[in-house]
C-alpha positions as CSV (number, residue, x, y, z in Angstrom):
1,M,191.0,96.6,57.5
2,T,188.6,98.2,59.9
3,A,187.1,99.8,56.5
4,S,186.3,95.8,55.4
5,L,184.4,95.1,58.6
6,I,182.3,97.9,58.9
7,T,181.5,97.2,55.2
8,L,180.5,93.8,56.1
9,M,178.4,94.5,58.7
10,V,176.7,97.5,56.8
11,L,176.1,94.9,53.8
12,S,174.6,92.4,56.0
13,V,171.7,94.8,56.3
14,V,171.6,95.6,52.6
15,V,171.4,91.8,51.8
16,Y,168.5,91.6,54.2
17,F,166.3,94.0,52.4
18,I,167.5,92.4,49.1
19,S,166.6,89.0,50.4
20,K,163.2,90.2,51.4
21,M,162.1,91.0,47.9
22,N,164.1,88.2,46.3
23,W,165.6,86.0,48.6
24,K,167.7,84.1,45.7
25,L,169.1,87.2,44.7
26,G,170.1,88.0,48.1
27,T,171.7,84.6,48.5
28,I,173.8,85.0,45.4
29,V,174.7,88.6,46.7
30,N,175.9,87.1,49.9
31,F,177.8,84.5,48.4
32,L,179.8,87.4,46.2
33,V,180.4,89.4,49.1
34,G,182.0,86.2,50.9
35,L,184.0,85.3,48.0
36,F,185.2,89.1,47.7
37,S,186.2,88.9,51.4
38,M,188.2,85.9,50.9
39,F,189.9,87.7,47.8
40,Y,190.5,90.7,50.2
41,V,192.1,88.7,53.0
42,F,194.8,87.2,50.4
43,T,195.8,90.7,49.9
44,L,196.4,92.1,53.3
45,K,200.2,92.2,54.3
46,I,201.2,90.4,57.3
47,G,202.4,92.9,59.9
48,F,199.6,95.4,58.5
49,S,197.8,97.5,61.6
50,E,195.3,99.7,62.3
51,T,194.2,101.6,65.4
52,I,190.5,103.5,65.8
53,V,188.6,105.3,68.8
54,L,185.1,104.0,69.8
55,F,183.4,106.2,72.5
56,G,187.0,107.1,73.6
57,Q,188.1,103.6,73.9
58,K,191.4,102.3,71.3
59,L,190.6,99.4,69.2
60,Y,193.7,97.8,68.1
61,F,193.9,95.6,64.8
62,E,196.8,93.6,63.7
63,W,197.2,91.2,60.7
64,T,199.5,88.1,61.5
65,D,200.2,84.9,60.5
66,V,197.7,83.6,62.8
67,S,194.9,86.0,61.5
68,F,195.4,84.6,58.1
69,Y,195.2,81.1,58.8
70,F,191.9,81.3,61.4
71,S,190.4,83.9,58.4
72,M,191.1,81.5,55.6
73,V,190.0,78.4,57.3
74,S,186.6,80.3,58.4
75,L,185.8,81.8,54.9
76,M,186.2,79.0,53.1
77,V,183.6,77.0,55.2
78,I,181.5,80.3,55.1
79,V,181.6,80.7,51.5
80,A,181.0,77.1,50.6
81,I,177.7,77.4,52.6
82,M,176.5,80.6,51.1
83,F,176.9,79.0,47.6
84,F,175.0,75.8,49.0
85,S,172.3,78.0,50.6
86,I,171.4,79.4,47.2
87,R,169.3,76.3,46.6
88,W,169.0,74.9,49.8
89,L,167.3,78.1,51.6
90,E,164.1,77.6,49.7
91,T,163.3,75.2,52.3
92,Q,163.4,78.1,55.1
93,R,161.1,80.4,56.3
94,Y,163.3,83.4,57.5
95,R,165.6,83.6,54.5
96,A,166.5,87.2,54.8
97,A,167.1,87.0,58.4
98,F,169.3,83.7,57.7
99,N,171.2,85.6,55.0
100,M,172.1,88.6,57.5
101,F,173.3,86.8,60.4
102,V,175.5,84.5,58.1
103,L,177.1,87.8,56.9
104,M,177.4,88.9,60.7
105,V,178.8,85.9,61.8
106,T,181.6,86.3,58.7
107,A,182.4,90.1,60.0
108,G,182.2,89.2,63.6
109,S,184.6,86.3,62.8
110,L,187.2,87.9,60.9
111,G,187.1,90.9,63.7
112,V,188.1,88.4,66.2
113,F,191.1,87.0,64.3
114,M,192.1,90.6,63.3
115,A,191.8,92.1,67.2
116,A,195.3,93.2,68.6
117,D,193.8,94.0,72.0
118,L,191.3,92.0,74.3
119,I,188.4,94.3,74.2
120,T,188.2,94.5,70.2
121,L,188.3,90.9,70.2
122,Y,185.2,90.9,73.0
123,I,183.3,92.8,71.2
124,F,183.7,90.8,67.6
125,W,183.4,87.9,69.7
126,E,179.7,88.9,70.8
127,I,179.0,90.0,67.2
128,A,179.6,86.5,65.8
129,V,178.1,84.5,68.6
130,L,174.8,86.7,69.1
131,S,174.4,86.5,65.6
132,S,174.7,82.8,65.2
133,L,172.6,82.5,68.3
134,L,169.7,84.2,66.3
135,V,169.9,81.8,63.5
136,V,169.6,78.6,65.8
137,P,165.8,79.2,66.4
138,M,165.3,79.2,62.6
139,G,165.6,75.3,62.8
140,K,163.2,72.6,64.4
141,E,160.6,73.9,66.7
142,E,162.8,72.3,69.6
143,A,165.5,74.6,68.4
144,K,164.5,77.6,70.8
145,R,165.2,75.6,73.9
146,A,168.7,74.7,72.5
147,A,169.0,78.3,71.6
148,V,168.8,79.2,75.5
149,V,171.2,76.2,76.6
150,Y,173.6,77.8,73.7
151,A,173.0,81.3,74.9
152,V,173.9,80.1,78.7
153,M,177.0,78.4,77.8
154,S,178.3,81.1,75.7
155,A,177.6,83.5,78.3
156,V,179.9,81.2,80.6
157,G,182.9,81.7,78.0
158,T,182.1,85.1,77.6
159,Y,182.1,86.3,81.4
160,A,185.1,84.0,82.1
161,F,187.1,86.2,79.1
162,L,185.7,89.6,80.6
163,Y,186.6,89.0,83.7
164,G,190.3,87.7,82.8
165,A,190.5,90.6,80.3
166,F,189.8,93.1,83.4
167,L,191.7,91.2,85.8
168,I,194.7,92.0,83.2
169,Y,193.7,95.5,83.0
170,Q,193.9,96.1,86.6
171,R,197.2,94.8,86.9
172,Y,199.1,95.7,83.7
173,G,196.8,98.9,82.7
174,T,196.4,97.8,79.2
175,F,194.3,95.6,76.9
176,R,197.1,95.4,74.3
177,I,197.6,91.6,73.6
178,S,201.3,92.2,73.0
179,S,202.1,94.3,76.1
180,V,200.1,91.8,77.7
181,V,202.5,89.0,76.7
182,Q,205.5,90.7,78.0
183,S,203.9,91.6,81.4
184,M,203.0,88.2,82.2
185,V,206.3,86.6,81.2
186,N,208.1,89.1,83.9
187,D,205.1,88.8,86.4
188,T,206.3,86.8,89.4
189,S,202.7,86.0,90.8
190,T,202.2,82.6,89.6
191,G,198.7,82.6,90.9
192,F,197.4,85.5,89.1
193,K,199.0,84.2,85.9
194,L,197.3,81.0,86.4
195,A,194.1,83.0,87.1
196,V,194.2,84.5,83.9
197,F,194.8,81.3,81.9
198,L,192.3,79.4,83.3
199,L,189.8,82.4,82.7
200,L,190.7,82.9,79.3
201,S,191.0,79.2,78.6
202,L,187.2,78.7,79.6
203,A,186.0,80.8,76.8
204,G,187.5,78.6,74.5
205,I,186.2,75.6,76.3
206,A,182.7,76.7,76.0
207,K,182.9,77.6,72.2
208,S,184.6,74.7,71.3
209,G,182.5,72.1,73.1
210,I,185.1,70.7,75.3
211,F,184.3,68.9,78.1
212,P,182.7,69.8,80.6
213,L,181.0,72.7,78.6
214,H,180.1,70.7,75.8
215,T,176.6,69.7,77.0
216,W,175.0,72.3,74.3
217,I,176.4,71.0,71.3
218,R,174.2,67.8,70.7
219,K,171.2,69.9,70.4
220,T,172.1,73.0,68.7
221,Y,174.0,71.3,65.8
222,A,171.1,68.8,65.6
223,L,168.1,71.7,65.8
224,S,169.9,74.2,63.8
225,P,168.9,74.7,60.3
226,D,170.6,72.0,58.5
227,A,173.3,74.5,56.3
228,F,174.0,76.2,59.3
229,S,175.3,73.2,61.2
230,S,178.2,73.3,58.6
231,I,179.0,76.8,60.2
232,L,178.6,75.8,63.7
233,S,181.0,72.9,63.4
234,G,183.6,73.6,60.6
235,Q,183.6,77.4,61.5
236,L,182.1,79.1,64.7
237,S,184.0,76.4,66.9
238,K,187.5,77.5,65.6
239,L,186.7,80.6,67.4
240,G,187.4,78.6,70.5
241,N,190.4,77.0,68.7
242,Y,191.5,80.6,68.3
243,I,191.3,81.4,71.9
244,F,193.5,78.3,72.6
245,T,196.0,79.5,70.2
246,L,196.0,82.9,72.2
247,V,196.3,81.7,75.7
248,I,198.6,79.0,74.9
249,A,201.0,80.0,72.3
250,V,200.6,83.5,71.9
251,V,200.8,84.2,75.7
252,P,203.6,81.4,75.6
253,S,202.8,79.1,78.6
254,L,206.1,77.4,78.5
255,K,207.6,80.5,79.5
256,V,204.8,82.1,82.0
257,F,204.5,78.7,83.9
258,S,208.3,77.4,84.0
259,D,208.3,77.6,87.6
260,L,205.3,75.2,88.1
261,I,205.2,71.6,88.1
262,V,206.2,70.2,84.5
263,Y,205.5,66.7,83.4
264,S,207.1,65.5,80.0
265,N,208.0,69.4,79.7
266,V,204.5,70.5,79.8
267,P,203.4,72.9,82.2
268,L,200.4,71.8,84.4
269,P,198.1,74.5,83.0
270,N,198.5,72.7,79.6
271,Y,198.2,69.3,81.1
272,L,194.8,70.3,82.8
273,L,194.0,71.3,79.0
274,I,195.3,68.4,77.8
275,T,193.2,66.0,80.0
276,L,190.1,67.9,79.2
277,G,190.7,66.9,75.7
278,N,191.4,63.0,76.3
279,I,187.9,63.3,78.3
280,S,186.2,65.1,75.2
281,I,187.8,62.6,72.8
282,V,186.3,59.5,74.9
283,I,183.1,61.0,75.8
284,G,182.6,62.3,72.2
285,T,183.5,59.1,70.6
286,L,181.4,56.9,73.0
287,M,178.2,59.2,72.2
288,A,178.5,59.3,68.8
289,I,178.6,55.8,68.5
290,K,174.9,55.7,70.3
291,Q,173.2,58.2,68.2
292,D,170.3,57.5,65.5
293,D,170.2,61.2,64.3
294,M,173.0,61.7,62.1
295,K,173.2,65.5,62.8
296,M,173.7,64.6,66.8
297,L,176.1,61.8,65.8
298,M,178.3,64.6,63.9
299,A,177.7,67.0,66.8
300,F,179.7,64.7,69.4
301,S,182.0,64.0,66.5
302,S,182.8,67.6,66.8
303,V,183.4,67.4,70.8
304,A,185.8,64.5,69.8
305,N,187.6,66.3,67.4
306,G,187.9,69.6,69.3
307,G,189.5,67.3,72.1
308,Y,192.3,66.5,69.3
309,I,192.9,69.9,68.5
310,L,193.2,71.0,72.3
311,V,195.5,67.8,73.0
312,G,197.7,69.0,69.9
313,L,198.2,72.8,71.0
314,G,198.5,71.6,74.8
315,T,201.6,69.8,74.1
316,M,203.5,72.9,73.2
317,D,205.7,70.5,71.1
318,P,206.3,71.6,67.4
319,L,204.9,68.4,65.9
320,G,202.1,68.5,68.3
321,F,201.4,72.0,67.7
322,E,201.4,72.0,64.1
323,G,199.2,69.0,64.2
324,G,196.5,70.6,66.3
325,M,196.6,73.9,63.9
326,F,196.5,71.6,60.8
327,H,193.5,69.5,62.4
328,I,191.7,72.7,62.9
329,F,191.5,73.1,59.0
330,N,191.0,69.2,58.2
331,H,188.0,69.1,60.8
332,A,186.8,72.5,59.4
333,V,186.8,70.9,55.8
334,A,185.8,67.4,56.5
335,S,182.8,68.4,59.0
336,A,181.3,71.1,56.6
337,V,181.0,68.5,54.0
338,I,179.6,66.1,56.3
339,F,176.8,68.4,57.5
340,M,176.1,69.7,53.9
341,A,175.6,66.1,52.4
342,F,173.3,65.3,55.8
343,A,171.5,68.7,54.6
344,A,171.3,67.5,51.4
345,V,169.9,64.2,52.3
346,I,167.2,66.1,54.6
347,Y,166.3,68.4,51.8
348,R,165.1,65.2,49.7
349,T,164.2,63.1,52.6
350,K,162.7,64.9,55.2
351,T,164.5,63.2,57.9
352,S,167.5,63.2,60.0
353,K,167.0,59.6,61.3
354,I,169.5,57.0,60.2
355,S,167.0,54.1,61.1
356,E,164.5,55.6,58.7
357,M,166.8,55.5,55.8
358,G,169.0,53.0,53.5
359,G,169.9,52.7,49.9
360,L,170.6,56.4,49.2
361,I,173.8,55.5,47.2
362,H,171.2,54.5,44.3
363,K,169.6,57.9,44.4
364,M,172.3,60.4,45.9
365,P,175.8,58.9,44.6
366,I,177.8,61.9,44.1
367,T,176.4,62.8,48.2
368,F,177.7,59.5,49.0
369,L,180.9,60.1,47.6
370,A,181.3,63.4,49.2
371,Y,180.4,62.0,52.7
372,L,182.7,59.0,52.1
373,F,185.8,61.0,51.4
374,S,185.1,63.2,54.4
375,I,184.7,60.4,56.7
376,I,188.0,59.1,55.3
377,S,189.6,62.2,56.5
378,L,187.5,62.9,59.5
379,A,188.8,59.2,60.7
380,G,192.4,59.9,59.8
381,I,192.7,57.5,56.9
382,P,195.3,58.2,54.3
383,P,195.6,59.6,51.6
384,M,193.3,62.2,53.1
385,S,194.6,65.2,54.7
386,G,193.0,64.3,58.2
387,F,195.7,61.4,58.5
388,I,198.5,63.8,58.4
389,S,197.4,66.2,61.4
390,K,196.2,62.8,63.5
391,W,199.7,61.5,62.7
392,M,201.6,64.5,63.8
393,I,199.7,64.6,67.2
394,Y,200.5,60.7,67.5
395,Q,203.9,61.6,66.7
396,A,204.4,64.5,69.7
397,L,202.5,62.4,72.3
398,V,205.0,59.4,72.1
399,R,208.0,61.5,71.5
400,K,207.0,63.3,75.0
401,G,206.1,59.6,76.8
402,M,202.5,60.8,77.2
403,F,201.4,57.4,76.1
404,I,197.7,57.4,78.3
405,T,196.9,60.3,76.2
406,A,198.3,58.6,73.0
407,F,196.2,55.8,73.7
408,L,192.8,57.6,74.4
409,A,193.8,59.6,71.2
410,F,194.2,56.2,69.4
411,F,191.1,54.9,70.8
412,G,188.7,58.1,69.6
413,S,190.6,57.1,66.1
414,I,189.2,53.4,66.3
415,G,186.0,54.8,67.5
416,S,185.7,57.2,64.5
417,F,186.0,54.4,62.3
418,L,182.8,52.8,64.2
419,Y,180.5,56.3,64.2
420,V,181.4,57.4,60.9
421,F,180.4,54.0,59.5
422,R,176.9,54.3,60.9
423,P,175.2,56.8,58.9
424,L,177.3,55.1,55.6
425,A,175.8,51.9,56.3
426,G,172.2,53.3,57.6
427,V,171.6,55.9,55.0
428,F,173.2,55.2,52.0
429,L,173.9,51.4,51.8
430,G,171.4,48.4,52.3
431,Q,168.0,48.5,51.1
432,L,166.3,51.6,49.5
433,P,162.7,52.2,51.4
434,K,159.6,52.2,48.9
435,K,159.1,55.7,50.1
436,Y,162.4,56.8,48.5
437,R,162.3,55.1,45.2
438,E,161.4,58.7,43.8
439,V,164.1,60.6,45.8
440,R,166.6,62.3,43.3
441,E,170.3,63.5,43.5
442,A,170.7,66.8,45.4
443,P,170.7,69.7,43.1
444,V,174.1,70.7,41.4
445,V,174.2,74.2,43.5
446,M,174.5,72.1,46.7
447,L,176.9,69.4,45.3
448,V,179.4,72.0,43.9
449,P,180.7,73.3,46.9
450,M,180.7,69.9,48.5
451,A,182.8,68.5,46.0
452,L,185.4,71.6,45.7
453,L,185.9,71.0,49.7
454,V,186.6,67.3,49.2
455,L,188.9,68.2,46.2
456,V,190.8,70.7,48.8
457,S,190.9,67.8,51.1
458,F,192.4,65.2,48.9
459,F,195.0,67.6,47.5
460,L,196.2,68.5,50.8
461,G,196.4,64.7,51.8
462,V,198.6,64.4,48.5
463,W,200.5,67.8,48.9
464,P,199.8,69.5,52.4
465,F,203.1,71.9,52.4
466,P,201.3,75.2,51.4
467,V,199.3,74.8,54.6
468,L,201.8,73.3,56.5
469,Q,204.5,76.3,55.5
470,T,201.8,78.5,56.9
471,I,201.5,76.7,60.3
472,E,205.3,76.6,60.4
473,N,205.6,80.2,59.9
474,I,203.2,80.6,62.8
475,R,205.2,78.4,65.2
476,M,208.3,80.2,64.1
477,D,206.4,83.4,64.9
478,L,205.1,82.4,68.3
479,G,208.6,80.9,69.5
480,V,207.3,77.1,69.8
481,A,210.4,75.1,69.4
482,T,212.0,77.1,66.4
483,S,215.0,75.2,65.9
484,F,213.2,72.1,64.3
485,K,211.9,72.1,60.9
486,I,208.9,69.9,60.4
487,V,208.3,70.7,56.4
488,D,210.7,69.4,53.8
489,R,209.2,70.4,50.5
490,E,211.9,69.8,48.4
491,N,211.8,65.9,49.5
492,W,208.0,65.8,49.8
493,L,208.3,65.0,53.5
494,I,206.6,65.6,56.8
495,R,209.5,65.2,59.5
496,G,208.8,63.2,62.7
497,F,210.8,62.4,65.6
498,A,210.3,58.5,64.9
499,G,210.3,58.8,61.0
500,S,209.1,60.7,58.0
501,W,205.8,60.6,55.9
502,N,206.3,60.9,52.1
503,T,202.9,62.3,51.1
504,V,203.2,62.0,47.2
505,L,204.8,58.1,47.8
506,V,201.9,57.1,50.2
507,F,199.6,58.5,47.4
508,S,201.2,56.5,44.6
509,L,201.0,53.4,46.6
510,F,197.2,53.7,47.2
511,L,196.6,54.5,43.5
512,T,198.6,51.5,42.4
513,G,196.5,49.4,44.9
514,F,193.2,51.0,43.7
515,V,194.2,50.3,39.7
516,V,195.3,46.6,40.9
517,A,192.0,45.9,42.5
518,Y,190.1,47.8,39.7
519,I,191.6,45.4,37.3
520,L,191.1,42.1,39.3
521,Y,187.4,43.1,39.9
522,S,187.0,43.9,35.9
523,L,188.6,40.3,35.0
524,F,186.2,38.1,37.4
525,P,182.6,37.6,37.1
526,R,180.6,39.9,39.2
527,A,177.7,39.3,41.5
528,R,174.1,39.7,40.2
529,K,171.5,42.1,41.5
530,V,168.6,40.7,42.2
531,D,165.3,42.0,43.7
532,L,164.6,40.2,47.1
533,M,160.8,40.1,46.3
534,A,161.4,38.1,43.0
535,P,159.8,34.8,42.7
536,H,161.4,31.5,43.7
537,R,162.7,30.6,40.3
538,E,163.6,32.5,37.0
539,E,165.2,31.0,34.3
540,G,166.2,28.1,36.6
541,T,168.4,30.2,38.6
542,P,167.2,30.4,42.2
543,L,167.0,34.6,43.4
544,N,166.2,33.9,46.7
545,V,169.0,32.0,48.2
546,Y,169.6,35.0,50.7
547,T,166.7,34.3,52.6
548,G,167.0,30.7,52.9
549,G,164.0,29.6,50.8
550,E,161.4,32.1,52.6
551,F,159.3,34.6,51.0
552,I,160.2,38.5,51.9
553,Y,156.8,40.5,52.2
554,S,158.8,43.8,53.3
555,P,162.7,44.0,52.2
556,D,162.7,46.7,54.4
557,L,162.9,45.3,57.6
558,Y,166.3,43.5,56.1
559,H,168.2,46.5,56.4
560,Y,170.2,46.3,59.6
561,N,170.4,50.1,60.7
562,T,168.5,50.0,64.3
563,N,170.8,49.6,67.1
564,F,173.7,49.3,65.0
565,Y,176.6,48.7,67.7
566,A,173.7,47.5,70.4
567,G,176.3,44.6,71.7
568,F,179.2,47.4,72.4
569,E,176.8,50.0,73.5
570,R,175.4,47.9,76.4
571,M,178.9,48.3,77.9
572,Y,178.3,51.6,78.9
573,R,174.6,52.0,78.7
574,N,174.1,53.0,82.1
575,H,177.1,55.4,82.4
576,P,176.7,58.7,84.5
577,S,175.5,61.5,82.0
578,W,176.9,64.8,82.5
579,E,174.5,66.0,80.1
580,G,171.8,64.8,82.9
581,I,173.9,66.5,85.4
582,T,173.7,69.7,84.0
583,S,170.1,69.4,83.1
584,A,169.4,68.8,86.9
585,I,171.3,71.8,87.7
586,G,169.2,74.1,85.3
587,K,166.1,72.2,86.9
588,L,167.4,73.1,90.4
589,F,167.7,76.8,89.4
590,H,164.4,77.0,87.5
591,D,162.4,75.8,90.6
592,I,164.5,78.4,92.6
593,G,163.2,81.0,90.2
594,E,159.8,79.4,90.4
595,W,159.6,79.6,94.0
596,F,161.0,83.6,94.0
597,H,158.2,84.1,91.5
598,R,155.4,82.5,93.5
599,W,156.3,84.4,96.6
600,F,157.4,87.7,95.1
601,F,155.2,88.1,92.3
602,A,152.2,86.1,92.6
603,S,148.9,87.9,92.0
604,S,147.1,86.7,95.5
605,A,146.2,89.7,97.5
606,S,147.2,87.6,100.9
607,V,151.0,87.2,99.6
608,Y,151.1,91.0,99.0
609,T,149.9,91.7,102.7
610,F,152.4,89.3,103.9
611,W,155.1,91.1,102.3
612,V,153.5,94.5,103.4
613,V,153.2,93.9,106.9
614,A,156.7,91.9,106.8
615,T,158.6,95.0,105.2
616,L,157.0,97.4,107.8
617,L,157.7,95.1,110.4
618,L,161.4,95.2,109.4
619,I,161.5,99.0,109.0
620,F,160.1,99.4,112.6
621,W,162.7,96.8,113.8
622,V,165.6,98.9,112.0
623,R,164.7,102.0,113.4
624,W,164.1,100.9,117.0
């Protein structure tokens, strides 16, 4: 197990030099290494553990159901991006460095999931985060500033995690997670346990982009290299979700905080995280609706979906916990495909602005279909797998009587219909601008990983039981309501508290509906497609009815993709901006730094003379 991690890190350097000589060969080697890693993960037996000594410190590794689940989700996204990059990477300047750091991210992420103690987790966490941090500036010119904000927010989470880990060691004398769990259950100091819980949770909040530490996501996702945005959203954010799983379930909050205020059978610390999840859902949804940049739109969508995951996990309800865990998988797949679809569009059009595009369905139909099926899953519409995870979360919230939380979650789902439709209509539908008439479909190498991930999402919408069974095993191992069984594979059912969901029956009904609709479509006359620039009459048939008899000199002007939801946006146009507040705080610290620099490091002789005299007077005063 440890040998595989070391091998990945060594191979990342090897891939760098191969890519320097031939970047395409290096990218193919990268993909093959990722593919082998996925195969290796399947061969590991649950319960396998190892211990190594590094500089006198023991590092513990253990392979659990949780490790397997998060590793498979991560590798599925990363391997897809590695294959996608075989063609996409030709647009990039730092190809060798990109390949190396993607493999380092892979090694760091797997190390996090395999870690059995907090120090090992921290070491590999830093490897993954720092490697990703070095990729971000490879994007657009403004990405360097975004990387700084990303570094600051990551540092907040990292230092909080380290402080919590050292508090644990000072009190219990161990970093081993299994020992810490037992010690915290037996500890009588609620204040200490609460402090540790909040500090460790802060690391998850920062990495997942949960309010209030979500402000780095918009520009980081938008300005990073286009394909790497899929890894940021679909894989690296799942490191934060893993931390939430660790502090909520592995460290059983229901037992640890049983003496605190409990609302709807949810301890107060969990409810605090659920509240932050609610806020993230609302903020992410409202801000996504406003975006004209399609990558920024999906960045805020990631904030909202991170909120769903946190709400589900925080309930510690069997349905809510499994729904949150399944949504980790669904969001990883859907967001990865959507960002790849956007990368393909940018690869052909050289822009990410929705208002500058339109009509690309005629030129990039397969990319359009990949985006369409992914947003169906992301919005939680059957028969895609995204519906199932949201349905499970709603069931848990209603059962617990958390109706405000359920309302906000449902609000987020309705809002998601709005924001995912914006790129659908603005980028793919409507009129095709003249400048894109020569645009072609994305290369096959870029289409294959999108298609495969869409098929995975579709298949799990019909037959989710392999993944749900793994999640149920995790829930049983962690002791989350072990008496309740949700998965009924024999009857094709997912059992809830207010009913059951028969995935095969629902798929059959949808399929029947589509067949009937297609038959009706085939029987009746079809609409004629005409050019808006056509003359008044052609063979006696008016072709300009759409324009009321007026000439159209520029059909581009008639594509409604600017100020798409202007009426709705006006309702919250002047809302307070949390990003503005954090920017103001950053500017304050910058100004303070400038002041110190001006007074302590100025090149002026008079300033140096002032400080020399002041220092001498201070020494004289102290000695006197």
